[in-house]
C-alpha positions in Angstrom: 81.8 107.8 106.5 82.9 104.4 108.3 82.3 104.5 111.9 85.8 104.4 113.8 87.1 101.8 116.3 87.0 103.7 119.9 89.4 101.1 121.3 92.2 102.3 119.0 92.1 105.9 120.3 91.9 104.4 123.6 95.4 102.1 122.9 96.5 104.9 121.7 96.0 108.1 124.5 97.8 105.1 126.9 100.6 104.3 124.4 101.1 108.2 124.5 100.9 108.4 128.2 103.6 105.9 128.6 105.5 107.3 125.8 105.5 110.8 128.1 105.8 108.9 131.6 102.7 110.1 132.6 100.2 109.2 134.7 96.3 109.6 134.1 96.4 113.0 136.3 99.4 114.7 134.7 97.9 114.2 131.2 94.4 115.9 132.9 96.6 118.6 134.5 98.4 119.3 130.6 95.5 118.6 128.3 92.6 120.5 130.8 90.3 117.3 130.9 89.1 115.6 134.2 90.4 112.4 135.3 87.2 110.8 134.7 87.3 111.8 131.2 90.6 110.3 130.5 89.8 107.1 132.1 86.5 106.7 130.0 88.2 107.2 127.0 90.6 104.8 128.0 88.0 102.2 128.8 86.9 103.0 125.1 84.0 105.1 125.5 84.9 107.8 123.4 84.5 111.6 123.6 83.9 114.7 121.7 85.9 115.8 119.2 86.6 119.1 121.1 88.1 116.6 124.2 89.8 114.7 121.6 91.8 118.0 120.6 92.5 119.1 124.4 94.0 115.8 124.4 96.3 115.7 121.4 97.8 119.4 122.1 98.4 118.2 126.1 100.5 115.4 124.0 101.7 117.8 121.2 100.2 115.8 119.0 97.5 116.1 115.7 94.5 114.4 116.6 95.0 112.1 113.5 97.7 110.2 115.0 95.7 109.1 118.2 93.2 107.3 115.5 96.1 105.5 113.8 95.7 101.4 114.1 99.3 101.3 113.3 100.8 103.4 116.1 102.3 100.4 117.5 104.0 98.3 115.4 107.0 96.0 115.8 108.5 97.1 111.7 111.7 98.0 111.3 111.2 99.5 108.4 108.1 101.2 106.9 107.2 102.2 103.2 104.6 105.0 103.4 102.7 105.6 100.1 101.8 108.9 99.2 98.6 108.3 99.6 98.5 107.1 102.9 97.5 109.3 106.3 94.6 111.7 106.0 94.1 115.5 105.5 92.9 117.2 108.5 91.5 121.0 109.1 94.1 122.6 110.5 91.5 124.4 113.1 89.0 122.5 115.0 86.9 125.6 114.5 86.6 125.3 110.3 85.7 121.4 111.0 82.9 122.7 112.9 81.8 124.9 110.4 81.8 122.6 107.8 79.9 120.2 109.6 77.0 122.7 110.0 77.2 123.7 106.4 76.7 120.2 105.6 73.9 119.9 108.2 72.0 123.0 106.2 72.3 121.3 103.4 71.3 117.8 104.4 69.3 117.8 107.7 69.5 113.8 108.1 73.0 114.5 108.9 72.1 116.0 112.1 73.4 112.7 114.0 76.5 112.6 112.3 79.4 113.0 114.9 81.7 115.6 114.3 85.3 114.5 112.7 88.5 116.6 112.1 89.1 114.8 108.6 85.8 114.3 106.9 86.0 112.0 103.4 85.1 115.2 101.8 88.5 116.9 102.0 90.6 113.9 101.3 90.1 115.2 97.7 92.5 118.2 96.8 89.7 119.8 94.9 87.4 120.4 97.6 90.3 121.3 100.2 91.1 123.9 97.8 87.6 125.0 97.1 87.1 125.8 100.6 90.4 127.1 101.1 89.8 129.6 98.2 86.5 130.4 99.8 87.8 131.5 102.8 86.2 128.3 104.5 89.4 127.0 105.6 92.7 128.6 106.5 94.5 125.5 106.2 94.5 121.7 105.9 97.5 119.1 107.5 98.2 115.4 106.8 99.2 113.1 109.4 101.9 111.2 108.3 104.0 109.4 111.6 103.5 106.3 113.5 105.5 103.6 114.9 108.0 101.3 114.3 110.4 98.6 116.1 113.1 101.8 116.9 110.2 104.3 118.7 107.5 106.5 117.6 108.4 109.0 114.8 106.3 112.4 113.2 106.0 114.2 110.3 103.3 116.2 108.8 102.6 117.3 105.6 100.5 121.1 105.7 98.6 123.3 102.9 98.3 127.0 103.8 95.4 129.8 102.6 95.6 132.1 105.1 97.6 132.5 109.0 97.6 129.4 111.0 98.4 129.5 114.7 100.5 126.5 116.3 100.8 126.6 119.9 104.0 125.2 122.0 104.8 122.0 121.7 105.8 122.0 125.6 108.7 119.3 125.1 111.0 121.6 123.0 111.3 119.1 120.0 113.4 120.2 117.4 111.3 120.7 113.9 112.3 121.0 110.0 109.5 122.8 108.0 110.8 122.6 104.5 108.7 124.1 101.5 107.5 122.3 98.9 105.6 124.6 97.1 105.2 127.9 96.9 105.9 131.2 98.9 105.6 130.8 103.0 105.8 133.6 105.7 106.7 132.2 109.3 107.0 133.8 112.8 108.4 132.5 116.0 109.7 134.3 119.1 109.5 137.6 116.8 111.6 136.3 114.2 109.8 136.4 110.6 111.2 134.0 107.8 110.5 134.7 103.9 110.4 131.2 102.2 110.7 130.3 98.8 110.2 126.6 97.4 113.2 124.5 98.8 113.8 126.6 101.7 113.6 125.1 105.2 113.5 126.6 108.9 114.8 124.5 111.4 113.7 125.3 114.8 112.2 124.8 118.6 108.8 124.2 118.7 108.7 125.3 122.7 106.8 128.6 121.5 103.8 129.4 119.7 104.5 130.2 116.0 102.3 131.1 112.6 102.5 130.3 109.4 100.8 132.4 106.1 101.1 132.4 102.5 103.4 135.0 101.1 100.7 136.5 99.1 97.3 135.6 98.7 96.7 132.6 97.1 95.0 132.8 93.6 91.8 131.1 92.7 92.6 128.4 90.8 96.4 128.1 92.0 97.7 125.3 94.7 98.3 126.7 98.4 102.0 126.8 99.9 102.4 123.0 101.1 105.1 122.3 103.5 107.1 119.1 104.9 106.9 119.1 108.6 109.5 116.6 110.3 109.9 116.1 113.7 113.7 115.4 114.6 113.0 112.7 117.3 112.2 109.4 118.0 110.5 108.5 121.1 110.3 104.8 122.5 107.5 103.0 122.3 106.0 101.1 125.1 105.6 97.3 124.9 101.9 96.1 124.1 
């Protein structure tokens, strides 16, 4: 797996702070990370995957967006190909367990830096093998980015068991459109039974969970959803 440019992460953390209109102290409070750590990150010194996750949750974003080299773009239109973006474990705990299994099988990988988007899960067959084996509750493919009008975000998700998403703290409106299979969604005490083609539109200011309506039989593809955030945030100038 290629080494990532830490300055991409640094630049995007600064960009997301500007999008929110936050100083370092406010990001520190929202993410539960020290101001010293944030300053180090923004200098390009990097951090652990756990800290990456805290920063992303503080912004109400997926970690993948913070590694997007095209987050800041001057384009007025963007064609996003179906093979663009990367798949991530929906839960960082599943990514950690995946790396531990790899190291047990290949001790020479002991110094490998944990990533939530390892190359292995970019392959659909491997994602589905892990999901059917109970080794991952689901996967998310981050597909948002920047353009001249601002920052947009949408994702694809595959789910094998219940996955819980914390509130975004910004009150964004989302569309969850079911592309495949059957899915159950719960938010604010309401449970929605979804079939292929159904959508739920909701405010993301409360925790919600998603799970397959029925267990996914081995050999069958899991439910797939398309998440779209109905809002564009103005990008800061470079």
